[in-house]
VOKE-619969 format. One line per field, with one value per residue: residue number from 1; residue in one letter; x negated, y negated, z negated of N, C-alpha, C in turn. Coordinates in steps of 0.05 Angstrom, whole numbers. Example, Ala and Ser with C-alpha at 12.3 -4.5 7.8 and 13.67 -1.06 7.14 Angstrom:
2
k <- [1, 2]
r <- [a, s]
n.x <- [-264, -257]
n.y <- [114, 45]
n.z <- [-156, -142]
ca.x <- [-246, -273]
ca.y <- [90, 21]
ca.z <- [-156, -143]
c.x <- [-264, -258]
c.y <- [66, -1]
c.z <- [-156, -157]
***
This chain:
359
k <- [1, 2, 3, 4, 5, 6, 7, 8, 9, 10, 11, 12, 13, 14, 15, 16, 17, 18, 19, 20, 21, 22, 23, 24, 25, 26, 27, 28, 29, 30, 31, 32, 33, 34, 35, 36, 37, 38, 39, 40, 41, 42, 43, 44, 45, 46, 47, 48, 49, 50, 51, 52, 53, 54, 55, 56, 57, 58, 59, 60, 61, 62, 63, 64, 65, 66, 67, 68, 69, 70, 71, 72, 73, 74, 75, 76, 77, 78, 79, 80, 81, 82, 83, 84, 85, 86, 87, 88, 89, 90, 91, 92, 93, 94, 95, 96, 97, 98, 99, 100, 101, 102, 103, 104, 105, 106, 107, 108, 109, 110, 111, 112, 113, 114, 115, 116, 117, 118, 119, 120, 121, 122, 123, 124, 125, 126, 127, 128, 129, 130, 131, 132, 133, 134, 135, 136, 137, 138, 139, 140, 141, 142, 143, 144, 145, 146, 147, 148, 149, 150, 151, 152, 153, 154, 155, 156, 157, 158, 159, 160, 161, 162, 163, 164, 165, 166, 167, 168, 169, 170, 171, 172, 173, 174, 175, 176, 177, 178, 179, 180, 181, 182, 183, 184, 185, 186, 187, 188, 189, 190, 191, 192, 193, 194, 195, 196, 197, 198, 199, 200, 201, 202, 203, 204, 205, 206, 207, 208, 209, 210, 211, 212, 213, 214, 215, 216, 217, 218, 219, 220, 221, 222, 223, 224, 225, 226, 227, 228, 229, 230, 231, 232, 233, 234, 235, 236, 237, 238, 239, 240, 241, 242, 243, 244, 245, 246, 247, 248, 249, 250, 251, 252, 253, 254, 255, 256, 257, 258, 259, 260, 261, 262, 263, 264, 265, 266, 267, 268, 269, 270, 271, 272, 273, 274, 275, 276, 277, 278, 279, 280, 281, 282, 283, 284, 285, 286, 287, 288, 289, 290, 291, 292, 293, 294, 295, 296, 297, 298, 299, 300, 301, 302, 303, 304, 305, 306, 307, 308, 309, 310, 311, 312, 313, 314, 315, 316, 317, 318, 319, 320, 321, 322, 323, 324, 325, 326, 327, 328, 329, 330, 331, 332, 333, 334, 335, 336, 337, 338, 339, 340, 341, 342, 343, 344, 345, 346, 347, 348, 349, 350, 351, 352, 353, 354, 355, 356, 357, 358, 359]
r <- [m, g, r, f, g, g, a, e, e, a, l, t, s, r, p, d, a, a, l, v, d, v, l, r, i, p, e, k, f, v, s, p, g, q, r, i, f, r, r, v, v, y, a, l, l, a, l, f, a, a, v, l, i, v, y, l, d, r, d, g, y, r, d, v, r, n, e, l, g, s, t, p, g, t, g, g, l, s, f, l, d, c, l, y, y, a, t, v, s, l, s, t, t, g, y, g, d, i, t, p, v, t, a, s, a, r, l, v, n, v, l, v, i, t, p, l, r, v, a, f, l, i, v, l, i, g, t, t, v, e, t, l, t, t, q, s, r, q, a, f, k, i, q, r, w, r, n, k, v, r, n, h, t, i, v, i, g, y, g, t, k, g, r, t, a, i, d, a, m, i, g, d, g, v, p, a, g, e, i, v, v, v, d, t, d, q, s, v, l, e, q, a, a, t, n, g, l, v, t, v, h, g, n, a, s, k, s, d, v, l, r, l, a, g, a, q, h, a, a, s, i, v, v, a, t, n, r, d, d, t, a, v, l, v, t, l, t, a, r, e, l, a, p, k, a, k, i, v, a, s, v, r, e, a, e, n, r, h, l, l, r, q, s, g, a, d, t, v, v, v, s, s, e, t, a, g, r, l, l, g, i, a, t, s, t, p, s, v, v, e, m, m, e, d, l, l, t, p, e, e, g, f, a, i, a, e, r, e, v, e, r, k, e, v, g, g, s, p, r, h, l, a, d, m, v, l, g, v, v, r, n, g, q, l, l, r, v, d, s, p, e, v, d, a, i, e, p, g, d, r, l, l, y, v, r, s, a, d, r]
n.x <- [16, -25, -87, -129, -106, -87, -97, -83, -40, -63, -69, -17, 14, 13, 32, 56, 38, -20, -42, -63, -116, -122, -85, -73, -23, -25, -15, 13, -25, -36, -47, -85, -73, -24, -10, -11, 30, 80, 74, 84, 131, 164, 161, 178, 236, 242, 241, 290, 328, 319, 333, 389, 414, 405, 434, 488, 499, 498, 512, 500, 453, 393, 374, 302, 316, 345, 401, 460, 449, 414, 432, 470, 535, 546, 549, 523, 459, 421, 421, 362, 340, 356, 326, 267, 262, 270, 223, 177, 188, 182, 133, 107, 92, 117, 135, 111, 85, 75, 115, 151, 191, 219, 254, 215, 170, 184, 197, 138, 117, 139, 131, 80, 47, 65, 66, 6, -9, 19, -27, -56, -50, -45, -94, -125, -87, -77, -110, -102, -57, -42, -70, -47, 8, -5, -18, 27, 65, 37, 45, 91, 104, 77, 110, 155, 137, 128, 172, 203, 161, 158, 140, 93, 28, -33, -97, -163, -224, -260, -293, -332, -309, -252, -246, -235, -190, -149, -144, -136, -84, -47, -61, -13, 29, 49, 54, 19, 31, 43, -4, -41, -102, -151, -207, -278, -310, -308, -310, -302, -248, -226, -241, -199, -155, -153, -133, -80, -71, -45, -85, -115, -158, -212, -227, -213, -214, -190, -127, -101, -104, -93, -35, -21, -27, 12, 17, 50, 102, 91, 74, 32, -39, -99, -158, -225, -283, -354, -374, -378, -371, -343, -299, -269, -250, -219, -181, -162, -142, -107, -70, -48, -14, 20, 50, 81, 68, 32, -32, -96, -166, -239, -301, -364, -402, -387, -399, -364, -322, -269, -273, -243, -204, -179, -172, -131, -124, -83, -104, -163, -221, -285, -333, -389, -399, -366, -381, -428, -422, -393, -437, -480, -448, -446, -498, -494, -450, -428, -381, -334, -337, -326, -273, -251, -257, -221, -175, -175, -158, -108, -91, -102, -108, -96, -81, -58, 2, 65, 123, 192, 229, 270, 342, 356, 304, 305, 298, 270, 196, 135, 105, 121, 143, 155, 115, 48, 35, 0, -2, 43, 81, 101, 141, 106, 65, 4, 0, -27, -8, -26, -11, 33, 70, 96, 123, 175, 214, 240, 285, 277, 225, 162, 124, 55, 27, -2, 6, 11, -16, 14, 70]
n.y <- [302, 269, 234, 270, 311, 367, 361, 311, 320, 348, 311, 289, 336, 359, 386, 330, 331, 346, 314, 275, 260, 234, 191, 134, 112, 46, 43, 9, -8, 21, 28, 70, 79, 55, 107, 147, 127, 140, 197, 211, 195, 221, 271, 266, 261, 301, 339, 324, 330, 395, 404, 374, 410, 462, 448, 445, 496, 528, 556, 607, 627, 649, 644, 660, 675, 715, 699, 657, 593, 549, 533, 569, 592, 549, 562, 550, 530, 478, 410, 393, 444, 464, 432, 446, 486, 473, 456, 482, 519, 493, 480, 531, 546, 600, 648, 678, 717, 677, 627, 566, 544, 520, 452, 415, 431, 446, 396, 368, 402, 382, 334, 326, 371, 380, 333, 331, 385, 364, 330, 355, 386, 352, 328, 374, 391, 350, 324, 356, 359, 309, 311, 342, 316, 268, 279, 303, 257, 224, 251, 257, 189, 177, 211, 178, 132, 137, 150, 106, 64, 7, -37, -55, -87, -58, -58, -46, -22, -43, -90, -155, -179, -155, -162, -217, -220, -199, -231, -280, -270, -251, -301, -316, -310, -255, -189, -156, -100, -87, -79, -43, -4, 21, 66, 94, 99, 105, 80, 34, 27, 39, -5, -35, -6, -22, -75, -72, -47, -7, 46, 86, 141, 158, 164, 111, 116, 156, 187, 215, 201, 145, 149, 170, 126, 101, 73, 77, 51, -5, -71, -99, -93, -99, -103, -98, -77, -59, -54, -60, -17, 11, -17, -22, 31, 50, 7, 19, 71, 52, 23, 60, 86, 45, 11, -36, -67, -123, -139, -152, -165, -163, -178, -182, -195, -244, -222, -174, -176, -174, -128, -113, -130, -111, -58, -63, -107, -156, -212, -233, -245, -269, -255, -273, -319, -362, -362, -384, -433, -464, -474, -501, -542, -555, -579, -631, -661, -648, -645, -637, -585, -572, -591, -548, -503, -516, -516, -463, -437, -419, -419, -470, -541, -568, -526, -479, -471, -433, -439, -439, -479, -540, -538, -597, -620, -611, -625, -678, -707, -672, -692, -735, -715, -701, -668, -658, -636, -582, -553, -516, -460, -433, -378, -336, -358, -406, -480, -548, -593, -642, -628, -639, -604, -591, -642, -649, -614, -545, -495, -442, -448, -455, -488, -493, -527, -569, -556, -574, -539, -533, -527]
n.z <- [516, 526, 522, 484, 477, 446, 398, 376, 346, 298, 251, 245, 244, 196, 128, 76, 33, 39, 55, 26, 11, 67, 80, 41, -9, -47, -118, -173, -230, -280, -353, -392, -446, -441, -407, -444, -480, -452, -442, -502, -512, -471, -494, -542, -518, -503, -538, -581, -544, -549, -608, -611, -577, -608, -653, -632, -633, -667, -713, -698, -703, -748, -812, -832, -891, -886, -896, -874, -847, -883, -929, -971, -950, -928, -870, -827, -797, -816, -797, -811, -797, -754, -725, -744, -731, -670, -664, -675, -630, -585, -593, -580, -628, -661, -693, -753, -809, -847, -873, -865, -935, -959, -954, -956, -946, -884, -869, -880, -842, -793, -788, -801, -772, -729, -694, -693, -669, -617, -596, -587, -550, -508, -512, -489, -438, -413, -373, -324, -322, -307, -259, -224, -228, -199, -146, -130, -134, -95, -52, -44, -41, 2, 46, 44, 53, 105, 133, 129, 158, 190, 243, 219, 201, 227, 211, 234, 218, 159, 157, 153, 185, 195, 131, 127, 166, 138, 88, 113, 140, 96, 67, 102, 79, 87, 68, 34, 20, 75, 106, 143, 129, 167, 169, 172, 129, 55, 20, 27, 37, -18, -40, -13, -23, -73, -76, -67, -12, 48, 60, 113, 123, 171, 247, 290, 340, 355, 366, 332, 276, 279, 298, 246, 216, 236, 280, 324, 320, 298, 287, 305, 319, 295, 324, 287, 302, 287, 336, 410, 443, 407, 403, 448, 462, 426, 427, 477, 459, 423, 454, 487, 449, 433, 470, 463, 418, 396, 405, 371, 388, 363, 385, 402, 437, 498, 547, 551, 541, 592, 591, 538, 549, 603, 570, 548, 510, 474, 459, 447, 412, 413, 367, 366, 399, 383, 332, 348, 367, 325, 304, 327, 332, 276, 275, 291, 281, 224, 197, 230, 229, 180, 183, 219, 186, 148, 174, 189, 140, 113, 58, 29, 51, 112, 162, 224, 250, 279, 303, 315, 368, 341, 355, 364, 384, 434, 508, 482, 477, 458, 439, 412, 361, 297, 261, 274, 337, 383, 410, 472, 470, 527, 555, 546, 550, 535, 530, 546, 491, 523, 574, 643, 638, 602, 586, 576, 520, 527, 513, 471, 466, 442, 388, 376, 317, 268, 193, 136, 78, 25, 50]
ca.x <- [-4, -50, -117, -139, -93, -58, -119, -78, -24, -77, -51, 12, 34, 1, 44, 50, 9, -43, -55, -71, -140, -134, -73, -72, -8, -32, 0, 14, -49, -19, -62, -91, -47, 16, 10, -8, 54, 95, 81, 95, 165, 176, 156, 207, 259, 256, 253, 307, 346, 330, 350, 417, 425, 411, 449, 513, 499, 479, 520, 483, 418, 390, 348, 292, 313, 370, 428, 460, 442, 383, 443, 497, 564, 558, 566, 499, 432, 429, 401, 332, 332, 346, 287, 245, 265, 268, 199, 159, 193, 175, 98, 93, 78, 121, 141, 94, 88, 75, 133, 168, 219, 225, 262, 194, 151, 188, 196, 113, 104, 158, 121, 43, 27, 74, 42, -24, -6, 17, -42, -83, -46, -39, -120, -123, -79, -70, -114, -95, -19, -39, -79, -20, 34, -12, -13, 59, 74, 23, 57, 121, 105, 68, 131, 173, 128, 117, 193, 207, 144, 157, 139, 70, 0, -60, -128, -186, -236, -259, -321, -328, -283, -225, -227, -221, -157, -128, -147, -112, -55, -27, -53, 2, 47, 47, 55, 0, 44, 55, -20, -54, -129, -166, -242, -291, -330, -289, -309, -293, -219, -224, -240, -174, -134, -150, -121, -59, -70, -45, -106, -124, -192, -208, -238, -197, -207, -169, -104, -79, -113, -74, -7, -17, -16, 38, 12, 74, 128, 61, 81, 10, -53, -118, -185, -251, -298, -374, -392, -356, -360, -323, -269, -259, -236, -199, -167, -146, -125, -65, -48, -30, 10, 36, 55, 100, 52, 11, -70, -114, -192, -251, -315, -386, -416, -374, -391, -346, -279, -261, -259, -215, -167, -171, -160, -95, -116, -68, -117, -202, -239, -312, -341, -422, -404, -344, -394, -453, -409, -400, -470, -481, -423, -453, -519, -479, -421, -418, -352, -314, -340, -314, -241, -248, -262, -201, -152, -169, -156, -86, -70, -101, -112, -90, -61, -51, 23, 77, 143, 205, 231, 300, 362, 352, 282, 308, 294, 237, 164, 120, 84, 141, 151, 139, 94, 28, 39, -24, 4, 66, 78, 124, 142, 78, 31, 3, -1, -31, 4, -14, -11, 57, 95, 117, 130, 205, 219, 254, 305, 261, 188, 152, 105, 44, 27, -16, 20, 7, -9, 38, 104]
ca.y <- [306, 246, 247, 288, 342, 382, 356, 290, 322, 358, 307, 282, 348, 372, 364, 304, 343, 351, 283, 252, 255, 209, 169, 133, 87, 34, 46, -8, 1, 32, 29, 94, 74, 64, 126, 165, 128, 156, 220, 210, 194, 251, 299, 267, 260, 331, 355, 312, 344, 417, 389, 375, 444, 476, 443, 447, 531, 526, 572, 632, 627, 661, 634, 680, 688, 733, 694, 640, 578, 533, 526, 591, 579, 526, 573, 546, 515, 446, 390, 393, 467, 459, 406, 452, 512, 463, 440, 500, 537, 473, 471, 555, 561, 620, 661, 693, 725, 651, 604, 540, 556, 492, 433, 389, 447, 440, 366, 364, 414, 368, 306, 320, 387, 375, 314, 339, 403, 364, 314, 372, 401, 336, 328, 404, 403, 322, 322, 386, 359, 285, 305, 355, 295, 244, 288, 309, 231, 215, 271, 237, 166, 191, 222, 163, 110, 146, 155, 79, 42, -4, -69, -68, -92, -47, -71, -19, -33, -68, -97, -175, -188, -150, -164, -240, -226, -193, -246, -296, -257, -256, -326, -335, -299, -229, -173, -133, -72, -78, -75, -11, -7, 41, 59, 114, 93, 115, 67, 5, 36, 41, -33, -45, 5, -35, -85, -78, -35, 18, 55, 117, 149, 174, 155, 102, 119, 190, 184, 227, 178, 113, 161, 173, 98, 85, 55, 70, 41, -25, -90, -119, -88, -115, -88, -107, -57, -67, -37, -66, 1, 23, -32, -12, 53, 41, -8, 48, 95, 41, 11, 78, 87, 30, -2, -59, -78, -144, -121, -160, -146, -179, -172, -192, -209, -255, -204, -150, -185, -161, -92, -108, -141, -86, -36, -67, -123, -182, -234, -225, -264, -268, -266, -288, -346, -370, -369, -398, -458, -473, -470, -523, -574, -573, -603, -661, -664, -617, -653, -618, -556, -569, -588, -528, -493, -521, -505, -424, -434, -427, -428, -494, -560, -557, -506, -478, -449, -437, -442, -443, -507, -538, -547, -624, -623, -592, -649, -693, -699, -651, -711, -753, -705, -713, -651, -660, -608, -583, -545, -515, -427, -425, -351, -331, -373, -428, -495, -558, -619, -669, -618, -643, -580, -599, -664, -643, -585, -526, -486, -418, -461, -450, -502, -491, -550, -572, -561, -579, -511, -531, -520]
ca.z <- [502, 516, 531, 475, 487, 428, 381, 366, 330, 283, 224, 234, 231, 167, 102, 70, 10, 55, 74, -2, 18, 83, 74, 3, -18, -61, -144, -195, -248, -320, -373, -406, -472, -432, -396, -471, -497, -437, -452, -525, -514, -455, -510, -561, -517, -498, -574, -586, -531, -558, -630, -596, -557, -623, -665, -626, -627, -703, -720, -674, -717, -774, -827, -844, -916, -878, -889, -850, -852, -908, -952, -975, -959, -908, -847, -806, -802, -824, -784, -815, -797, -725, -718, -753, -713, -641, -661, -672, -606, -560, -593, -577, -642, -663, -721, -767, -837, -868, -850, -891, -936, -968, -947, -962, -934, -867, -869, -876, -815, -767, -797, -795, -775, -697, -675, -689, -647, -591, -589, -588, -520, -488, -496, -466, -414, -399, -350, -307, -313, -293, -232, -207, -222, -191, -119, -121, -135, -83, -37, -36, -25, 30, 58, 41, 74, 132, 144, 126, 160, 214, 237, 203, 222, 229, 215, 246, 209, 134, 147, 148, 192, 184, 101, 129, 180, 123, 80, 130, 137, 68, 57, 120, 84, 100, 37, 26, 35, 99, 123, 136, 138, 174, 168, 173, 103, 42, -8, 30, 25, -42, -48, -2, -37, -101, -63, -51, 19, 48, 75, 123, 128, 190, 263, 294, 369, 359, 368, 311, 257, 288, 290, 217, 204, 249, 304, 345, 304, 296, 313, 313, 315, 298, 321, 284, 293, 294, 356, 428, 453, 389, 404, 478, 457, 401, 439, 505, 441, 407, 473, 489, 441, 425, 483, 462, 400, 398, 399, 377, 388, 368, 407, 398, 473, 513, 576, 544, 539, 594, 585, 521, 567, 604, 553, 533, 490, 484, 457, 454, 399, 425, 354, 363, 415, 366, 308, 355, 373, 298, 286, 343, 324, 255, 274, 293, 261, 214, 181, 244, 220, 157, 189, 224, 164, 134, 190, 190, 123, 108, 29, 17, 53, 127, 179, 244, 252, 295, 297, 339, 369, 340, 386, 360, 397, 462, 514, 475, 486, 437, 421, 396, 340, 268, 265, 296, 362, 396, 446, 480, 475, 546, 566, 525, 556, 519, 545, 518, 488, 538, 600, 652, 642, 566, 579, 559, 509, 540, 503, 473, 478, 410, 387, 360, 308, 244, 177, 104, 56, 11, 66]
c.x <- [-18, -71, -141, -125, -81, -80, -93, -47, -34, -72, -36, 26, 33, 36, 42, 28, -10, -54, -62, -94, -144, -121, -65, -55, -10, -3, -7, -13, -20, -36, -67, -72, -18, 22, 8, 32, 76, 96, 89, 123, 175, 175, 183, 226, 276, 252, 281, 330, 346, 342, 372, 431, 432, 427, 476, 522, 489, 490, 513, 459, 430, 373, 328, 292, 339, 404, 434, 463, 416, 402, 465, 521, 561, 560, 547, 477, 437, 405, 372, 318, 328, 324, 268, 241, 257, 225, 175, 166, 184, 139, 84, 85, 85, 133, 127, 94, 95, 100, 144, 186, 229, 233, 241, 177, 160, 189, 158, 107, 118, 139, 86, 43, 34, 62, 15, -27, 3, -1, -70, -80, -45, -82, -136, -120, -73, -79, -109, -64, -22, -47, -57, 0, 27, -6, 10, 63, 68, 36, 80, 122, 93, 89, 149, 162, 134, 148, 201, 191, 151, 144, 104, 50, -20, -89, -147, -208, -236, -277, -315, -307, -252, -219, -218, -200, -151, -123, -122, -84, -34, -36, -23, 28, 57, 38, 37, 5, 45, 27, -37, -81, -138, -189, -251, -298, -297, -295, -306, -264, -216, -220, -212, -151, -128, -140, -95, -53, -62, -73, -104, -151, -195, -218, -212, -185, -189, -144, -80, -81, -92, -46, 9, -13, 4, 40, 32, 92, 106, 80, 50, -9, -84, -147, -207, -275, -317, -385, -366, -351, -339, -300, -257, -242, -217, -174, -150, -132, -97, -61, -30, -15, 17, 36, 62, 82, 25, -20, -83, -148, -213, -281, -347, -404, -393, -367, -369, -317, -269, -260, -252, -199, -161, -160, -131, -97, -103, -82, -150, -214, -279, -331, -376, -417, -386, -371, -425, -446, -408, -420, -475, -474, -439, -477, -516, -469, -414, -389, -330, -318, -330, -277, -233, -243, -229, -175, -157, -162, -129, -78, -85, -120, -98, -81, -49, -22, 25, 102, 161, 227, 264, 316, 362, 328, 290, 308, 267, 207, 157, 108, 98, 140, 144, 116, 76, 23, 9, -19, 37, 71, 108, 121, 121, 56, 36, -14, -14, -22, 2, -15, 28, 71, 105, 116, 165, 208, 230, 266, 283, 231, 187, 116, 86, 31, 10, 3, 7, 7, 6, 60, 101]
c.y <- [281, 255, 265, 310, 347, 367, 322, 300, 341, 336, 301, 301, 373, 360, 345, 311, 337, 328, 268, 247, 235, 185, 162, 113, 74, 35, 26, 5, 4, 36, 54, 94, 74, 87, 148, 161, 135, 186, 229, 208, 206, 264, 292, 273, 302, 351, 349, 328, 372, 420, 394, 406, 463, 481, 441, 475, 528, 558, 610, 629, 636, 655, 659, 688, 710, 724, 665, 617, 574, 540, 552, 580, 562, 538, 565, 529, 483, 425, 395, 424, 478, 443, 423, 480, 497, 459, 465, 520, 518, 475, 508, 564, 599, 620, 674, 701, 712, 636, 586, 555, 532, 474, 406, 414, 445, 409, 360, 379, 401, 334, 299, 332, 389, 361, 324, 358, 389, 341, 332, 384, 374, 329, 353, 407, 376, 320, 327, 369, 327, 289, 318, 326, 279, 251, 298, 275, 212, 218, 252, 210, 166, 191, 196, 134, 117, 151, 126, 53, 29, -37, -77, -73, -72, -57, -50, -32, -57, -77, -126, -187, -177, -158, -196, -243, -220, -208, -272, -289, -250, -287, -335, -325, -267, -206, -154, -112, -65, -80, -54, -10, 24, 36, 86, 114, 87, 97, 37, 6, 34, 24, -37, -38, -18, -69, -85, -58, -13, 29, 86, 121, 160, 152, 138, 106, 145, 175, 199, 203, 157, 122, 169, 146, 91, 69, 47, 59, 12, -48, -108, -95, -99, -102, -103, -92, -70, -63, -50, -40, 9, 9, -28, 13, 56, 26, 7, 58, 84, 35, 37, 88, 73, 10, -28, -74, -95, -131, -143, -162, -164, -165, -184, -205, -216, -238, -166, -158, -179, -137, -104, -113, -122, -66, -40, -91, -148, -212, -217, -241, -254, -285, -286, -319, -358, -385, -393, -428, -473, -481, -501, -542, -578, -591, -622, -672, -648, -629, -641, -586, -548, -571, -565, -505, -497, -517, -475, -419, -434, -424, -452, -519, -570, -537, -499, -464, -453, -431, -444, -475, -504, -551, -578, -633, -620, -619, -668, -682, -680, -675, -728, -742, -711, -702, -662, -645, -609, -565, -532, -477, -428, -399, -340, -340, -399, -449, -524, -577, -639, -654, -630, -620, -582, -625, -669, -611, -574, -509, -458, -422, -456, -468, -492, -520, -546, -580, -562, -548, -503, -527, -497]
c.z <- [498, 527, 512, 467, 453, 390, 358, 346, 303, 249, 226, 225, 209, 152, 88, 46, 18, 67, 46, -1, 38, 88, 39, 3, -33, -90, -163, -216, -278, -336, -379, -436, -471, -422, -426, -481, -489, -441, -474, -523, -489, -475, -530, -555, -505, -527, -589, -570, -536, -587, -630, -596, -575, -647, -667, -625, -654, -714, -711, -683, -738, -785, -836, -870, -915, -894, -874, -861, -875, -933, -963, -972, -939, -876, -827, -813, -810, -798, -778, -800, -771, -717, -728, -726, -681, -646, -653, -642, -581, -563, -585, -606, -649, -692, -731, -794, -858, -861, -881, -897, -951, -943, -934, -944, -893, -857, -860, -841, -787, -766, -787, -780, -734, -683, -675, -670, -614, -580, -579, -558, -504, -481, -477, -448, -399, -378, -320, -298, -298, -258, -218, -202, -208, -156, -118, -112, -110, -60, -28, -24, -1, 48, 59, 57, 96, 151, 144, 144, 194, 219, 227, 218, 209, 234, 222, 240, 182, 127, 142, 157, 187, 152, 113, 142, 162, 101, 85, 135, 112, 63, 78, 109, 80, 82, 42, 38, 53, 123, 115, 145, 145, 180, 155, 138, 81, 17, 0, 27, 2, -54, -37, -14, -65, -102, -53, -20, 18, 66, 91, 132, 144, 216, 289, 336, 375, 353, 337, 289, 255, 287, 266, 203, 217, 268, 329, 340, 301, 304, 319, 306, 316, 299, 309, 268, 300, 316, 383, 439, 436, 395, 423, 474, 436, 414, 464, 477, 438, 429, 481, 477, 432, 452, 486, 438, 414, 384, 401, 368, 392, 378, 402, 420, 487, 543, 575, 548, 554, 596, 564, 539, 583, 595, 541, 514, 486, 476, 441, 437, 405, 395, 356, 377, 392, 342, 320, 358, 350, 292, 299, 336, 297, 252, 276, 278, 248, 191, 195, 237, 205, 164, 201, 215, 155, 151, 191, 164, 111, 83, 22, 54, 85, 147, 192, 239, 273, 291, 318, 335, 362, 363, 383, 374, 420, 477, 509, 489, 463, 430, 413, 369, 313, 261, 291, 314, 368, 418, 444, 479, 494, 561, 563, 531, 538, 529, 525, 511, 509, 570, 605, 646, 620, 564, 558, 543, 517, 511, 504, 472, 442, 408, 364, 344, 275, 224, 146, 99, 39, 19, 60]
***
């Protein structure tokens, strides 16, 4: 049951329709004009389907003038009669003591009266129908997403750090639909949803919220909260649910770094110290800061990337490659390029190098 007992199933055990206000799957924007046009098309399709059904069984209908069909001796209704009958039936008009009899009157009823009646129905019940269909569609999308979500990235906190981390991932080619944002602020989640991100509204220190975000199937989890104590609790919960996921956490104070490590974070970034170092460097060598910003911006200039070693590179020195290699990742440990352990590249190594953003 975990540290939170039976409460961790509170969200994940709910039906998908009850999660519409918590979990949101982004949708493509459709203009109001397109929505109305689609409704009109669907109404016309339903109308002509009814006309076809009536026309195929036209011998079973009787005209109001107590004769079969509108023309004596035809043995059934004309197409216009069928169109008229289907129109007044679908529009719930029914029959009264005053009914169109001539062909011209019935044609006017079909071409003028019915469109006005349909427009009235759209204005009257369109909003209610759209709300119901939107909720049903969201519930279906939630069910489908929860069944297939795997190897995605969860970002906890959509503040400055969280947004910047997501921008960097998208710049590196990660699809926005594979990123899930968890936050307690509904307003920032609305902004994340408009950017095409999946959002979960809730406290990430609770395991049921992380389960709803698919933490047990996530490839990586980014903890970008505003408080260090919150980051520690969230990291503990995330590591319990996702023992194999890569957890990257941000902490404000360096003295709390070991707490994040003990909680299960693979990588800890000290935001205050990093910003402080860049501020100090900028006072004497501002061009270095500009280069660092360039390296940390993947969509332009240069960027730091990681790749597998090619077969022809095994046995050679990383300092003699065409790429500007900064380090070698061997058995999960990063070694600098000038380290004697990496004088020769081995199979399974990964290279940390500087690449051009347009590659």
